[in-house]
N, C-alpha and C positions, 0 to 999 in steps of 0.2 A: 655129591658135587660140592666143591669148596665154596664158601660164601664169598661175596664180592670183595670183602675186606681182606680175605686171605690171599687173593690173587695178586701177583707182582709180575710185571713184564720182566723178562730175563735181561741181564746186563748187556748182552750183545745188542739187543734191541735199542737200548739207550745209546750205546756207542755208535751204532749205525746212524741214528738221528744226528748225533754230534758230528759225524764224519761228513754227511752230506750237507748239513747246514753250514758247517765250516768251509767245505768245498765251494759252496755257492757264494760265500762271502769272499773267498780268495778269487774266484772267477770274476766276481764284480770288480774287485781291485785291479785285476789284470786288464779288463776292459777299459778302465780309467788310466792305464799305463802307470800304475803305481810301482814303487821299487819293492825290494823284498821285505822291508819293514812294514810297508803299507799293506802288503798281501798278508803277511802274518798277523798283523793287528785286526784287519777286517775279518780274517778267518776266525780268530779268537772270539771277536765280538758276536759274529753271526752264529758261530757254533755253540756258544755257552751263555749268551746273553739271555735267551729265553728261559733256560734252566735256572739261572740266577734269580730272575724275576719271579718264577714259579716258586722256588724255595722260600723266597722272602714273603710272598703272598700266604703260602701255607705255614709259615712260621715254623720251619723245620729245623731251626737252630743254624748251625754252620752249613751254608750251602754245600750240596753233595759234590760240586765241581772242585771244591777245595779239599774235600776228604779223600777223594779217590783220584790218584794221579793219572789213571787211565784216560780221564776226560781230557785233560790238557794235552797228553801225548797224542790222543786221537786227532784232536783239532790241529795240532802242529803237523802231524802226518798228512792231514787233508790239505793244509796250506802248501806243503812241499810237493805233494802230488800235482796240485793245481798249478803251482809255479813252474814245475818241471815240464808239464805236458799241456797245460791250458792254452798257452799261446800258439801251440801247434794245431789246436783243433780247428778244422776248416769252418765250422759253424759254432762258435763259442756260445752264441746266444741260445742255441738249442741245448747244449750241454748244460748251460747254466739254468735253463728252465726245468730240465729233468732233475738236476741235483737239488734245486730249490724245492720242487714238488715232493721229492722223496723226504727231505728234511722236514718240510712243513707238515706232511701227513703223519710221519712217525712222532714228531713233537706234539701234535695235537692229541694223539691217542695216549702218549706218556703223560701229559698234563691231566687228561681226564682221568686216567687210571689212578694216578697218585692222589687226586682229589677225592675220588671214591673211597680209596683206601683210607684217607684221612677223615672220612665221615661227612663230607660236604654234601649238600643237597644235589639233585640232579642238575638243576639249572646252574648252580655255582660251579659244578664240575665242568660243565660245557664252557663256561666263561674262562676258567682257569686253563683248560685245555687250549682254547683259542689263543689266550695270552702267551702261553708257553710256545705255541707254534709261531706267532708273529713277533714276539718280543725281540729276538735276535736281529731280524730284518729291520724292525723299527729303529733300534739303537743304531744299526749300521747306517741307515739312511740319514739319521740325524747327524752323525759324525762326519759324513761326507757332504753335508749341507744340501741334501736332496729331499724334496717333499716326500714323506714316507709313502711307499707304495700302497699301504693299507688304507690311506685316507683319500687316494686319488681315484677318480672313476677309471676303471679298467678291468682287466682279467680277474676273475674271482680269486681272491687271495685269502682274506679273513673269512670269507663265506665258506671257502673250501675247508679251512681248518675247523670252522664251527660245525660243518656238516660231518667231518670225521669224529669230532668230539661227541657230538649228539648221537651218531650211529653207535659208538662204542658204549656210551652210557645206556642207551635203550636196549641194545643187544644183551649187555652183560647184567644190567640191573633189573630191567623189565621182563625181557624174554629169558633171563637166566641161562644164556648161552655160555659155554665154557670161555674162560678169559682169553686164551690164546686165539681161539677162532674169532671171538668178538674183535680182538685187536687187529687180526689180519684183514677182516672184512672192512673195519673202519678205516685202515690205512689205505686200502684199495679204493674205497669210496672217495676219500679226500684227495688221493693222488689223481684219480681219473677226472674228478671235477676240475682240478687245477690244470691238468695237461689238456683236457678237452677245451676248456675255456681259452687257452692259449692257441690251440690248434684251429679252432673254429671261430676265434675272435669274439667269444661271448664276453660282453662287458656290462658292467654296472653303469647306470646313467647318473649324471650329475644332478643335484638338486637345484632347480631354478627358483630364484626369488619370486615372490608374487608381484604383480604389477603395482599393487599398493605400497609394497616395500621400497619400490624405486622412487617414490615421490618425495621421500624425506627420510631423515634419520631420527632416532629417538631423541627427544628434547626439542625438535623443531617446533 
């Protein structure tokens, strides 16, 4: 069995994550009634933003999205598909949820795997995997001046990504399960958590300030 550092997810896996994450950004732009430029830009940010943050954190030199032209071509294709057919979807919110969940799950595993390959600790690999998954959506929300979804109480988002990253790291590093199988299981776990949270309205709860905290501010 190959060691954890020898395993690398295939290129098609990376491109799939880019496609669905980019598609989610394009669909979000369509919901806001943006023009073709807005759709293309949000698709680009959503599809590649997380990978850019990941490569910077891992200090991998020139980010992979600039070295391999397939990444940009894939996200452009995702934007075109969404622009051509997204407005015709009878329930665009459902399409957006599924596309976002697939991209989130795949990117979480990609980030965790690349962190393991770089020699990071298990906990650090989970953190980078989570950042990889939510980074594009975070940048997208900031650009459209919307409170980032990962900060708001709501359906599991960052938690789903963290669960997928953790699952991959534990299966591949601790249980020594084959990398491809570990990745498939981890993607399924993150995807199901996200989709079930949306379907059954599982939500995180807001943190309520203590009563003492309401009586005055610091320095009073």
